N, C-alpha and C positions, 0 to 999 in steps of 0.2 A: 194323327189326323190334325190336331190343333197346331202342331209344329208346321205341318205342310201348309195349312191355311195362312198362318201369319207370315211365313216365308214367301209364299206365292204372292201375297198382297204387297209385300215390301218390294218384290221384283216388279210388280205392276206399277207402283209409285215411281220406281227407278226409271222405267221406260217412258212414263208420262212426262216426268221432269226433263229427261234427256231430249225428248222430242220438242218440248216447249221452251227450252233454254235458248236465250239469245246469245249465240256464239260470236257475234261481231264484237271485236275488242279494238277500240280506237284510243282509249285513254287508260292511264294507270288506275283510275277509279273503277272503270268497267272491268279491267283485268282483276283487281282485287275482289270485286263483287262476284264475278264468275267463279273465282277460286273458292270463295266462301260458300257459294251454293253447291259446288261440286263436292267439297269436303263434307258439308252438312248432309248431302244426299248419301254419300257412301258411308258416313258415320251411322246414319239411320238404318240403312240396309244391313250393315255389319252387326249392329246391336240386335236387330230383329233376328238375323240369321243365327246368332249365338245367344239367344235370349236366356237360356238356362244359366248362363254365367251371371245374369243380372237379377235372378230371383233366388230365394233361399230354400224353396221347397224342392229339394233334390237330394240325391245320395252323396254327391261329392261334397266334402266338408267346406263349410263357410268359415273362412279364417279372416277376421277383421284385423285392421292395422293396429288397433288398440283393444286391450282386453275388455274395457268397459262397454265397447260396442256390441259385445255378445248378447247383451240384454235387450237389444232392439228387436222387436217382434218381426217375424218373417214377412208379414203383409206390408211392412214399411219398405222393404227392399222392392217389392212389386210396385208399390205406389210411386217410389222414386223413378223406377224404370218407365212406367207409363207417362209420368210427367215429363221425363226427359225426351221421350219420343214425341209427345205433343209439342214441346218447345222446338224440337228439331224441325217438325213439319211447319210450324209457324215461321221459324227463321227461313225455311226454304222458300215459302210462298209469299211472305210479307216483305214490306220494305225494310231496308237496313235499320236496325235499332240496337243501340249499344246496351240498353237495359235488358233486352231479351238475351243477348249474348252473355251478359254477366249472370243473369238468373240461371241460364242453362249451365254455365261453367261451375257455379257454386254447387248446384244440385248434383252435377256429374262428379265433381271432386268428392263430395260427401258420400255418394254412392260407392265410389272407388275405395273410400276409407272403410266401408262396411265389409268389404270382401277383397282380399288381395289378389284373387284369381282374375280380377278385372284390370290388373296392372299390365295389360298387354302392350306390346310395342306400338301397335296402331293407335291404341287409346292414348298413349303418351304423346305420340306425334300430333294427333288431332287436338288434344288439350293444349299443347304448346302453340299450335297454329291459332286456335281460338283466342288464347291469351294475347298473342301478337295482334290479332284483330282488335281486341278490346283496348289495348294500350295505345295502338296507333290508328284508332277508328277514323280520324280525319287526315291521316297521312298514308295514302295508298302506296306511294313510292317506297316508304319504309317497310310496309308489309311485304312487298315483292322482294326487296333485298334481304329481309330477315328470313323469309321462307327459302330463299336461295342459300343462305348460310346453314339453315337446318338441313337442307338436302346435301350440302357438302359434308357436314358432320356425319350424316347417316351413311353415306357411301364410304367415306374414309374409314370409320370405325367398324362398319360391317365387314369391309375387306381385311382390316387389321386383325379382327377377331378370328378370321378364317385361316390365318397363317399358323396352322398347327396340324399335326398328324391326324388328329381326330376328324378334322374336316375331310382330309383326303381319304380316310378309310370308311367312315360312316356315311358321309354325304356324297362325296365324289364317286368313290368306287361302288359302295353298296346301293345307294339310291339312284344315282345317275347312270353309271356304266352298266351295272348288273340289272337292277329292277326296271329302269326306264328303257335303256338301249338294248338290254338282253345279252350283254357280253358275259362270257364266262370268266371265272377267275384266271383260268389258264390263258385266255386271250389278253387279259389285262397285263399279265406278266410277260407274255410273249412280245407284245408291242410296246412294253414299257410305258403304259398309259397312266400309271399311278401318280407320278409327280406332275403330269400334264395339268392336273386339277389346280395347281398353284397359279395357273393363268387367271383363274376366276378372281381370287382376292387381289392380285396385282392389277387386274383391269379395273376393279372397283376403286382402288386407291388412286390409280392413274387418272381415271375419269373425274374423281373428286378434285384432284389437283388441277385438272384442265378446266373444271367449272370455275375455279378461282382465277386462274391466270389467262385462260384463252379469251380472246375477244369475240370469238364466234361460239358463244355458249349454246346457241340453238342447235348447232351441229353436234356438239358433245351430248346434248340431251337425247338426240336420236339413238346414240349408242347405248345410253342408259335405258331407253325405252325397249331396245332389243333385249337387254338383260331381263326386264320384267316380262316381256313376251315369252322368253325362254323359260322363266319360272312358271308362268301360267301353262305352258306347253307340258312341262314336266309334272307339276302338281295338279293341274286342272282336270276337268271331267273327261277329257280325251287322252289324258296321260295316266298318272297313278291315282288320280281321284282322291288326293290326300290333303288334309288340313284346309278344308274349304273356306274357312274364315279368312285366310290370307288371299284368296282369289280376289276378293273385293278390295283389299288393301292394295294389291299390285295394280289393279285397274285404276284405283284412285290415284296412285302415284304417277301412272302414265298420263292421266289428265293433268295432274299438278305440274308435271314436267312440260307438257305442251303449252299450258297457260303461262307458267312462270317465265318461260324462255320464248314466248310468242314474239316478243320484240326486244331489241338490245336495251340494256340499261347500264348505267354507271353509278358508282357511289361517289357523289361529290363530297369533298372534304372528308376523306375516309377516316382520319384520326378522330375528329369530333364525333363522327357517327358511331364509331366503335366504342368510344368512351361513354357516349350517352346510352349505349345498349350493351354495356359490359356484362350485365347479368345474364344475357343470352349467351355470350361467349363462355362464361363460366359454366353454365348449364349444359351447353352443347359441345364444348371443346375441352374443358378442364375436367369436369365430373366423369366423362367416359374413360379418361385415363385412369382414374381411381378404380374403375371396375376390374382392371387387370391385377389389382392388389386386394380385391375383395372388399373394397370400401364404397362401392356404388353398385346399384342394381344393374344386372346384365341386360335386361330388356330396355332399360332407359339409356343404355349405351350402344344400342343396335347390335347386340350380340345375337345374330340371326343365322340359323342353320350353319353354325360354326363347328359342330361336332364336339364342342366343349360342354362342360357342365355335368352336374350330378343327376343320376336317375334314381327314383325311389321305387322299390318293389315291396309289395305287401303279401306276405306268406300267411295263409290261413290254415286252420287245422283240418277243415273239411270242405268239400265242394258245396255242401248244403248252404253255406254262408254266402255263396256267390250270387251276384245279381246280373241281369242282362246289361245294366248300365256300366259294368266294369270293363266291357270290351273283351278282347282276346285274353283267354286264360293261358298262362304258361306254367311250366314245371320248374321248380327250384328245389333241389335236394329231395325230390320225391313228394313235395307239397305243392298243391295248387297255389299259384301266385298271380298277383295283379301288378302290371306296370302302371304306375300312376299316370303316365303320359297317355297310355291307351284308354284309361278310365276317363280322363279329362276330355280327350278328343271324342270319345264315344258319346258321353253324356252332354257335353257343353259346346262342342266344336271349338274348343280353346285349349291351348297348351297350359300345363301347370307352370307356375312361376318358379324358375330354377334357382331359388335362394335357400341356403341351409336353414336360416331362421324360420322360414315358412314350412320347410319340410319337417322340422322338429315339431311345429304346432300341429301339422297334419297327422304326424305319427302319434302324438298324444291324443288327438281326437279319435283316431282309428282304434287305439287301445281302449279308450273309454267306451266306445260303441260296441266292440266285440269282446272285450276282456283281454287284459294284457297277456294272459296265459294261452289265449287262443290265436294270437297273431304274432308275427315276427316282422319287424320293419327293417329293411335292408337299403342302404344307400350305396350306390356304385358310382365311383368317380372314374370316368373314362380317361381322364388325362394321366393319372398315375396308376390306374387299374386297381385301386384299393376298394375294399368292401368294408363298410361300417355297419354294425348292427345297433339300432337305436334302442 
């Protein structure tokens, strides 16, 4: 009931803001201002929708970035969450104020340090954009160009990560062809549809390149919007009804695309501009390359629905230890088991962070909670089909 109330109120705020927003864009300053309000609005709605990820009173383990944060009381998580929502509302309705942006950014960053499950790809994108606004507060043209570069990085690396067999089997065939379109496995084989799925990553990478080199970026953005509409059709309430937290992210990106490419822009003196903003190039274009070698976080590299990554399964000694928050219970070697992803989605509307270091900490926490002799932690690597017992 509480969840329904806060989520319905967030949707009401969303509708009010959308109705009262001045969509007339005549200058770069207005363009940047509308972008900031749109991102603020969707950030607010997304945080409220998945509020369980931002509080510590839950079943899913709280795994801080640093061990000494374990001693911070649970109520402090809730306090930071409430303050962040209030600041977002003030930013949304008040005049532009750099101090407000900085205050929110610091609080949000600290909140993310308290629990790694908050390191979601949409959170990373929004934090990056807010930092762009803070640094370039009086330079709206720089803001537009940098958001453009962030979008290029997102689409390019999202496509690059999908170039693997795991995407074709788990995402393309299982989710899209079988679950959404209702095709049988025999139909997929008969019409040789399996490798057709490679069109998706190649399209993402091609469109990322066109965003860089095409003079008509607005036209390219329309094709990207079609991709997001397709995602909403598949995952949305009239499709599979899955991973609802990303519905708002995809809607946000559609608006970001419409506003960013509302009118043509050029980068004057491109070399000095790139040199002055080299740190963004490192963060958005160099660091994601390291993710392919396990040296950078997957979600910070826009590894999204790629079919790659490890899955954690928790096998328990008896069904008596099961909780409704665990989601769908599966069977593993005769024992009731929990898929960590199902648990996270059921309780928090968020995906678990697919990093081995975090899985190890979650495994340790589960063993402490239920006793190491009563649970078995299994890590399944879909890329090489290896099973590791922690």
